[in-house]
Backbone as a ProteinNet text record, in pm:
[ID]
protein_1_A
[PRIMARY]
MRIVIEGASEEFERKLLALLADHRHELAITVGTEWDADRALLYLIDLPANARRFAQLVVEADGDKSAEELRAAFDGELRGPTIALSRAVPRGVRRGWWPEGTKAPIKPRYDPEHPSWQKAIAYTMTSEDTAVFRTVFKNLADGTVSIPPGPFGGTTVARDEDGQT
[TERTIARY]
35227.9	35329.9	35232.5	35245.4	35185	35270.6	35271.5	35382.6	35270.9	35290	35227.2	35348.2	35341.5	35423.9	35341.7	35407.2	35356.2	35431.6	35432.5	35514	35591.1	35593.8	35670.3	35665.9	35763.5	35763.6	35713.3	35652.2	35584.5	35681.7	35803.6	35928.4	35901.2	35925.7	35924.3	35802	35706.7	35548.6	35547.6	35576	35602.3	35672.2	35809.8	35885.8	35829.2	35738.4	35664.9	35569.5	35500.1	35358.5	35416.4	35537.4	35576.1	35630.7	35697.7	35755.3	35619.1	35510.5	35410.2	35335.8	35335.9	35267.6	35352.9	35472.3	35555.1	35510.3	35483.2	35467.2	35320.7	35219.2	35080.3	35024.2	35075.9	35027.1	35066.1	35170.1	35179.9	35146.4	35075.9	35041.4	34899.3	34848.4	34722.8	34732.2	34696.2	34705.4	34533.8	34547	34441	34462.9	34380	34382.4	34304.1	34357	34228.7	34148.2	34011.3	33896	33843	33942.4	33866.6	33919.1	33837.4	33852.4	33947	34038.5	34156.5	34139.1	34209	34201.6	34205.3	34295.2	34330.7	34191.4	34133.1	34025.2	33909.9	33895.1	33796.4	33811.9	33905.8	33910.1	33850.9	33929.9	33870.8	33728.3	33677.6	33553.7	33463.3	33506.8	33443.9	33463.7	33579.6	33578.6	33512.8	33483.3	33423.7	33252.9	33235.5	33046	33041.1	32901.9	32845	32842.4	32824.6	32801.9	32687.6	32573.6	32472.8	32487.6	32551.2	32581.7	32693.3	32779.1	32891.1	32855.7	32736.4	32676	32595.8	32513.1	32471.9	32564.3	32699	32792.2	32843.7	32849.8	32914.3	32818.3	32670.8	32573.8	32577	32595.5	32585.7	32699.1	32831.9	32946.4	32936.4	32882.3	32873.5	32772.2	32669.2	32590.1	32633	32772.4	32847.4	32792.5	32780.8	32760.3	32610.9	32539.7	32378.9	32296.8	32272.1	32159.4	32035.9	31916.7	31765.3	31770.3	31681.4	31639.6	31537.6	31456.6	31366.9	31420.7	31571.7	31655.8	31718.9	31734.3	31813.5	31712.9	31579.6	31482.8	31474	31473.9	31460.3	31560.1	31675.7	31781.2	31796.6	31719.9	31723.5	31585.2	31500.1	31371.8	31300.8	31314.6	31207.7	31264.5	31374	31422.3	31539.6	31575.2	31694.8	31768.5	31662.4	31708.6	31845.2	31859.7	31988.6	32110.2	32142.3	32237.2	32261.2	32139.3	32169.7	32200.9	32164.8	32189.3	32343.6	32395	32518.6	32606.8	32584.1	32660	32679.6	32577.3	32582.7	32653	32666.3	32736.4	32875	32927.3	33047.7	33181.1	33099.8	33200.7	33212.7	33129.1	33148.2	33241.9	33233.8	33283	33437.6	33458.7	33589.8	33661.5	33584.2	33661.1	33713.8	33618	33651.7	33753.3	33783.3	33919	34035.7	34019.9	34142.3	34169.1	34106.3	34098.7	34092.5	34004.4	34005.6	33979.2	33979.4	33981.3	33828.2	33802.7	33692.8	33660.5	33487.1	33474.2	33481.3	33516.7	33532.3	33363.9	33337.6	33162	33165.3	33046	32981.1	32986.2	33063.2	33085.8	32947.8	32848.6	32710	32592.6	32538.5	32445.1	32297.9	32193	32035.9	32019	31943.1	31888	31747	31681.4	31543.8	31487.6	31344.1	31282.7	31244.6	31336.9	31302.5	31169.6	31064.4	30932.1	30855.4	30913.1	30824.7	30947.1	30958.4	31055.6	31034.3	30913	30846.3	30944.2	30916.8	30952.9	30919.3	31035.7	30991.4	31104.4	31064.7	31177.8	31276.6	31377.9	31510.4	31470.3	31485.9	31461.5	31591.9	31722.2	31848.1	31943.5	32027.2	32178.4	32292.4	32359.6	32478	32602.2	32732.9	32846.8	32902.8	33011.3	33068.8	33151.9	33180.5	33288.6	33393	33450.1	33564.9	33571.9	33468.5	33463.9	33439.6	33361.5	33306.9	33449	33521.4	33640.1	33743.9	33748.8	33810.8	33757.3	33628.8	33559.8	33545.7	33540.6	33565.4	33701.6	33794.3	33944.9	33937.2	33887.8	33925.7	33793.9	33711.5	33612.2	33715.4	33767.1	33845.3	33945.1	34004.1	34141.2	34091.9	33933.7	33901.4	33877.8	33799.7	33768.7	33887.9	33993.9	34083.5	34185.6	34167.9	34242	34382.2	34370.7	34514.7	34491.7	34383.5	34358.2	34243.2	34192.7	34096.5	34056	33908.3	33846.2	33869.9	33928.9	33968.2	33830.8	33847	33742	33646.6	33514.9	33470.7	33496.3	33423.4	33488	33461.7	33377.6	33349	33435	33533.4	33627.5	33569.4	33420.4	33380.9	33403.9	33345.1	33358.4	33213.6	33182.6	33065.3	33052.4	32947.1	32926.6	32812.8	32839.5	32745.7	32633.5	32491.6	32397.6	32288	32251.9	32145.9	32010	31916.8	31795.8	31732.9	31753.2	31731.9	31799.4	31900.2	31973.9	32084.9	32105.6	32237.9	32356	32479.5	32600.6	32677.8
11095.5	10966.1	10841.5	10764.5	10610.4	10500.3	10432.5	10356.8	10196.6	10095.2	9965.1	9867.5	9768.5	9684.8	9565.3	9456.2	9314.4	9228.2	9115.5	9052.4	9058.2	9182	9208.6	9106.8	9086.1	9019.1	9066.8	8968.5	9058.8	9154.4	9151.8	9222.2	9380.8	9353.5	9476.2	9539.7	9474.1	9545	9616.6	9567.7	9605.2	9737.9	9717.9	9836.7	9968.2	9900.1	10034	10099.5	10017.9	10065.5	10154.5	10128	10198.6	10355.6	10335	10468.6	10546.1	10490.5	10541.7	10608	10547.1	10602.7	10724.9	10737.2	10834.6	10982.2	10946.9	11047.2	11100.4	11046.3	11017.1	11140.8	11243	11406.3	11448.5	11396.8	11430.5	11361	11264.9	11131.3	11149.8	11154.3	11067.4	10955.9	10849.5	10718.2	10661.6	10608.5	10539.1	10369.5	10311.9	10156.5	10099.8	10044	10029.5	9894.2	9949.1	9869.8	9781.2	9802.6	9701.5	9565.9	9477.1	9325.4	9285.1	9211.5	9149.9	8969.2	8912.6	8760.3	8687	8742.7	8707	8717	8859.7	8854.3	8821.7	8808.7	8709.8	8578.2	8534.6	8392.7	8344.8	8442.3	8441.5	8435.2	8539.1	8567.1	8445.4	8397.4	8250.8	8126.7	8129.2	8026	8007.7	8148.4	8187.4	8133.5	8131.2	8115.7	7979.3	7936.6	7823.4	7779.6	7652.1	7623.3	7696	7700	7733.4	7902.3	7997.9	8122.5	8137.9	8053.4	8039	8021.3	7921.4	7905.1	8017.8	8112.4	8229.7	8303.4	8327.3	8425.1	8385.3	8254.8	8227.3	8194.6	8220.6	8247.3	8370.9	8472.8	8599.6	8669.9	8571.1	8629.9	8531.9	8428.1	8363.3	8455.1	8528.9	8614.6	8747	8766.6	8872.6	9008.3	8973.9	9059.9	9104.3	9050.9	9096.6	8988.6	8908.6	8814.9	8836.2	8811.9	8820.3	8774.8	8806	8789.2	8643.3	8651.5	8539.3	8438.7	8419.3	8311.5	8261	8363.4	8305.6	8212.6	8274.5	8244.7	8074	8065.7	7926.6	7839.3	7893.1	7815.6	7780	7840.8	7787.2	7778.1	7725.8	7664.5	7766.9	7883.6	8010	8073.9	8023.1	8090.6	8148.5	8282.2	8343.6	8380.6	8395	8447.4	8355.4	8237.5	8173.5	8214.1	8212.3	8238.1	8397.4	8511.1	8641.4	8677.4	8615.1	8607.8	8592.6	8469.6	8439.6	8543.2	8584	8721.8	8830.5	8900.3	9005	8967.2	8880.2	8878.7	8858.6	8783.5	8760.8	8874.9	9002.3	9113.9	9168.5	9196.3	9235.9	9123.5	9010.3	8906.4	8891.1	8904.4	8944.7	9057.2	9161.8	9279.5	9251.4	9189	9152.8	9056.9	8981.2	8885.4	8919.1	9064.2	9127.5	9082.3	9025.1	8995.6	9131.2	9201	9311.1	9435.3	9578.6	9682.2	9732.5	9800.1	9867.7	9941.9	9951.4	10015.8	9929.9	9823.6	9709.9	9700	9736.1	9672.7	9554.4	9512.4	9411	9385.3	9247.8	9252	9243.8	9181.7	9154.2	9252.3	9292.8	9399.7	9357.7	9368	9369.9	9507.7	9462.8	9593.7	9581.3	9675.9	9695.7	9776.5	9780.2	9826.6	9992.5	10076.7	10227.5	10277.7	10215.9	10261.1	10209.5	10136.5	10116.4	10111.8	10263.7	10278.8	10209.1	10172	10071.2	9962.9	9886.2	9775	9664.3	9593.9	9505.2	9409.3	9331.9	9203	9265.9	9215.6	9259.7	9204.6	9294	9220.8	9199.2	9165	9141.7	9165.8	9076.6	9111.5	9129.7	9233.4	9297.2	9302.9	9285.2	9329.3	9417.7	9490	9597.8	9500.2	9554.9	9480.3	9445.4	9526.6	9518.1	9376.6	9393.8	9291.4	9158.2	9160.3	9061	8998.8	9093.5	9004.8	8935.8	8988.8	8954.3	8795.2	8807.3	8677.8	8571.7	8623.9	8509	8457.3	8503	8463.7	8360.9	8420.3	8306	8179.6	8184.2	8081.6	7961.6	8041.1	7966.5	7892.9	7945.7	7915.2	7764.6	7810.2	7719.9	7551.2	7607.6	7500	7419.3	7485	7416.2	7376.6	7399.2	7315.6	7393.8	7556.3	7625.9	7654.5	7665.2	7694.2	7595.2	7557.4	7474.2	7544.1	7495.8	7533.7	7416.9	7457.6	7341.7	7260.2	7156.8	7127.7	7198.1	7173.2	7270.7	7259.9	7340.4	7326.6	7208.5	7119	7000.6	6858.3	6914.3	6815.1	6755.8	6788.5	6721	6779.2	6773.3	6855.4	6823	6939.9	6921.9	6834.7	6750.5	6655.9	6687.8	6720.2	6761	6639.6	6654.8	6570.6	6592.5	6480.1	6524.8	6551.2	6571	6600	6480	6358.9	6264.7	6192.6	6291.6	6286.2	6216.6	6130.3	6055.1	6136.6	6113.1	6149.4	6120.6
12293.7	12243.3	12271.4	12211.2	12234	12231.5	12334.7	12368.2	12357.3	12314.5	12322.1	12373.2	12496.3	12510	12515.8	12466.5	12447.8	12515.6	12585.4	12625.2	12719.8	12816.6	12941.1	13029.4	13102.3	13245.3	13354.6	13451.3	13542.6	13634.6	13642.2	13687.6	13649.8	13466.1	13399.4	13415.5	13431.9	13439.1	13583.4	13677.7	13828	13808	13745.7	13748.2	13692.8	13564.1	13482.4	13538.5	13615.8	13675.6	13802.1	13868.5	13951.2	13902.6	13780.4	13736.4	13696.1	13642	13579.2	13718.1	13826.6	13953.6	14003	13994.5	14030.1	13929.2	13830.6	13707.1	13687.2	13800.5	13738	13720	13786.8	13742.5	13621.7	13538	13423	13300.6	13329.6	13241.3	13216.7	13077.7	13067.3	13015.1	13099.1	13064.1	13039.6	12924	12870.5	12850.6	12837.9	12813.6	12707.3	12625.6	12498.7	12553.5	12501.2	12537.8	12411.4	12308.9	12166.7	12222.7	12117.4	12149.7	12032.5	12077.9	12024.1	12014.1	11972.5	11973.4	12093	12159.7	12314	12399.3	12361.9	12466.2	12427.5	12318.6	12237.8	12241.6	12264.2	12316.9	12465.8	12555.3	12669.2	12706.6	12619.2	12637.8	12591.7	12491.3	12430.6	12537.3	12562.3	12653.8	12778.6	12831.7	12944	12932.7	12816.7	12802.9	12778.9	12860.4	12817.2	12664	12632.3	12506.2	12432.5	12518.3	12440.1	12388.9	12473	12448.7	12347.3	12335.2	12268.6	12109.5	12090.6	11968.9	11933.1	12013.8	11994.8	11916.7	12019.5	11896.9	11788.8	11764.8	11626.6	11554.9	11569.2	11475.7	11442.4	11529.4	11483.9	11426.7	11435.4	11359.2	11218.7	11200.8	11082.6	10965.3	11066.8	10968.2	10961.1	10950.6	10950	11021.3	11161.7	11240.9	11292.5	11211	11221.2	11189.6	11292.6	11275.6	11345.3	11262.8	11271.7	11423.3	11536.2	11642.2	11616.6	11501.9	11478.8	11441.9	11382.7	11321.1	11450.8	11574.5	11675.3	11745.2	11749.4	11852.6	11763.7	11679.3	11590.4	11636.7	11643.1	11684.4	11803.8	11895.6	12039.2	12082.2	11995.9	12049.8	12110.6	12028	12112	12227.1	12261.5	12409	12384.3	12420.7	12418.7	12537.1	12667.7	12791.7	12829.7	12813.9	12841.7	12790.8	12647.4	12596.7	12640.6	12622.1	12612.5	12772.8	12867.5	13006.1	13024.2	12957.3	12954.6	12896.8	12792.2	12730.6	12802.3	12864.2	12942.3	13054.8	13122	13214.7	13210.3	13072.9	13044.7	13026.6	13013.5	13011.5	13161.8	13233.6	13376.8	13467.5	13450.1	13490.7	13449.2	13314.2	13242.6	13315.1	13355.7	13408.9	13541.6	13622.8	13750	13774.4	13671	13652.3	13585.8	13546.2	13507.2	13381.2	13290.1	13141.8	13051.9	13063.3	13006.3	13108.3	13034	13163.8	13133.3	13222.2	13267.8	13160.2	13108.8	12986	12863.7	12879.1	12772.3	12742.5	12582.8	12545.7	12527.1	12560.1	12488.1	12351.2	12299.8	12154.5	12085	12145.3	12083.4	12149	12083.2	12125.4	12065.6	12134.2	12105.8	11997.2	11887.9	11802.5	11829	11890.7	11882	11750.1	11747.2	11645	11705.1	11614	11638.1	11623.5	11550.8	11549.3	11670.1	11741.5	11902.1	12002.5	12066.3	12142.2	12287.4	12326.1	12435.1	12471.1	12578.7	12607.2	12462.9	12415.9	12329.5	12303	12223.5	12228.9	12095.7	12101.6	12030.5	11890.1	11775.6	11650.1	11578.6	11629.3	11598.5	11697.2	11673.5	11753.1	11641.1	11706.8	11620.5	11661.2	11577.1	11590.7	11546.6	11558	11452.6	11358.9	11253.7	11145.4	11212.1	11325.2	11378.6	11455	11533.1	11607.2	11577.4	11468.4	11380.2	11352.2	11262.8	11225	11331.9	11418.5	11546.7	11595.7	11601.8	11661.7	11549.5	11421.7	11322.1	11299.1	11338.2	11316.4	11466.3	11562.6	11651.4	11672.1	11587.8	11565.4	11467.6	11403.8	11256.9	11325.3	11444	11491.8	11591.4	11633	11749.5	11624.8	11524.4	11458.2	11363.2	11362.2	11239	11406.4	11517.8	11605.8	11648	11595.4	11626.8	11798.7	11831.2	11978.9	12027.4	12153.5	12215.9	12323.8	12307.6	12440.6	12556.5	12690.7	12773.4	12854.2	12897.5	12960	13051.6	13073.6	13168	13298.7	13372.7	13518.1	13592.5	13563.4	13628.8	13554.4	13478	13418	13287.9	13255.8	13120.1	13000.6	12869.1	12777.4	12700.6	12626.2	12564.8	12447.2	12441.4	12354.5	12269.1	12134.2	12064.5	12021.4	12011.6	11993.9	11895.4	11806.5	11711.5	11789.4	11691.4	11742.7	11833.8	11800.1	11880.8	11987.5	12025.4	12186.6	12160	12029.8	11992.3	11980.7	12047.6	11993.4	11896.7
[MASK]
+++++++++++++++++++++++++++++++++++++++++++++++++++++++++++++++++++++++++++++++++++++++++++++++++++++++++++++++++++++++++++++++++++++++++++++++++++++++++++++++++++++

């Protein structure tokens, strides 16, 4: 039997969890670790602007973006955005946004001909995750959802190459 419950009240959730706990020896309970629009939005909101831009570039490339193209977009340095991306998933688990075992939506791809330490040759997403994140980026762009101000009360302001807003 498979049951999906959405929009339950806290009281209902508490009672259901108590019932499940009473019958835990009879049940096999699994939690979905797939990315959906709500999880993807939380993930993107929690990222700094440069990591969010990195994710958007991968999504816009249909889930497979050359690392060289990304390096060009980030002045040759990917450590900042990739570190932020790698820390976002465990942070979301700690905050209860998604379950333990949820995989990072963006993964590096390395050259299989050179198995020793090396730079990534590309960054990829599954087609399912790409579709979910594409929808969230579209919703952000058309104003269906928005990213709230940062932790210091400000918002990110885009600047051109000359530093002008």
